[in-house]
C-alpha positions in Angstrom: 4.4 -14.4 -2.9 6.8 -13.7 0.0 9.2 -16.5 -1.1 9.7 -14.7 -4.4 10.2 -11.0 -3.5 13.4 -9.6 -2.0 11.6 -6.7 -0.3 8.3 -5.7 1.3 8.5 -8.6 3.8 9.6 -11.1 1.2 12.4 -13.6 1.7 13.3 -14.3 -1.9 15.8 -12.9 -4.4 13.5 -11.5 -7.1 12.3 -8.1 -8.1 9.3 -7.4 -10.3 9.6 -5.5 -13.6 7.1 -2.8 -12.7 7.6 -2.6 -8.9 9.1 0.9 -9.2 6.1 2.6 -10.9 5.1 5.0 -8.1 1.9 5.9 -10.0 0.7 2.4 -9.3 1.6 2.2 -5.6 -1.6 1.3 -3.7 -2.5 0.7 -0.1 -0.6 1.3 3.2 2.1 -1.2 2.2 3.1 1.1 -0.6 4.0 4.5 0.7 4.4 7.1 -2.0 7.8 8.0 -0.5 9.2 4.5 -1.3 11.0 3.5 -4.4 9.7 -0.2 -4.7 6.4 -1.8 -4.0 4.8 -5.2 -4.6 2.0 -3.7 -6.7 2.1 -2.6 -10.3 -0.1 -1.8 -13.2 -3.2 -4.0 -13.5 -3.0 -6.7 -16.1 -6.6 -7.8 -16.1 -9.9 -6.0 -16.4 -13.5 -6.9 -17.3 -12.8 -6.6 -21.1 -9.8 -8.9 -20.8 -10.6 -11.3 -18.0 -13.9 -11.2 -16.2 -13.4 -11.5 -12.4 -15.6 -10.9 -9.4 -14.0 -7.5 -8.7 -13.5 -6.8 -12.4 -9.8 -5.8 -12.2 -6.5 -7.0 -10.9 -2.8 -7.7 -11.1 -2.5 -11.2 -12.3 0.7 -11.2 -14.4 4.3 -10.6 -13.2 7.8 -10.6 -14.7 10.4 -11.6 -12.0 14.1 -10.9 -12.3 16.9 -11.7 -9.9 17.8 -8.6 -7.9 21.6 -9.4 -8.0 21.8 -9.8 -11.8 19.5 -7.0 -13.2 19.2 -3.3 -12.6 17.0 -0.4 -13.9 13.9 -2.6 -14.2 10.8 -1.1 -15.8 7.5 -2.6 -16.8 4.4 -1.6 -18.6 1.0 -3.2 -19.2 -0.3 -2.5 -22.7 -3.9 -2.9 -24.0 -5.3 -6.4 -24.1 -5.4 -7.8 -27.6 -9.0 -8.6 -28.5 -9.6 -12.2 -29.3 -6.0 -13.1 -28.6 -5.6 -13.2 -24.8 -7.6 -12.7 -21.6 -4.7 -10.5 -20.1 -3.0 -7.3 -21.0 0.4 -7.6 -22.7 3.0 -7.1 -20.0 6.4 -6.0 -21.1 9.6 -5.4 -19.1 12.9 -3.7 -19.8 16.0 -4.3 -17.7 19.8 -3.6 -17.7 22.3 -6.3 -17.0 24.3 -5.8 -13.8 28.1 -5.3 -14.5 
């Protein structure tokens, strides 16, 4: 994923819609004092998508860092019988 992200060791130009949700920062690569992290709310769980570990972040919304600001994201409940993933939605502002 390094070629995509513009931070956290990445070499790309993209940010992720929910990379600034500090309540989802996990592991040593995501210090609570930071403002961005390559983590985010989980978008799969046993009910939605059975996996060996039962949970995970499998869906992302990427946006160019130079064109969009104020990015926010949220994972809603998984729609039973419609998808094996949570609905992931993002909101952004256009850079002036």
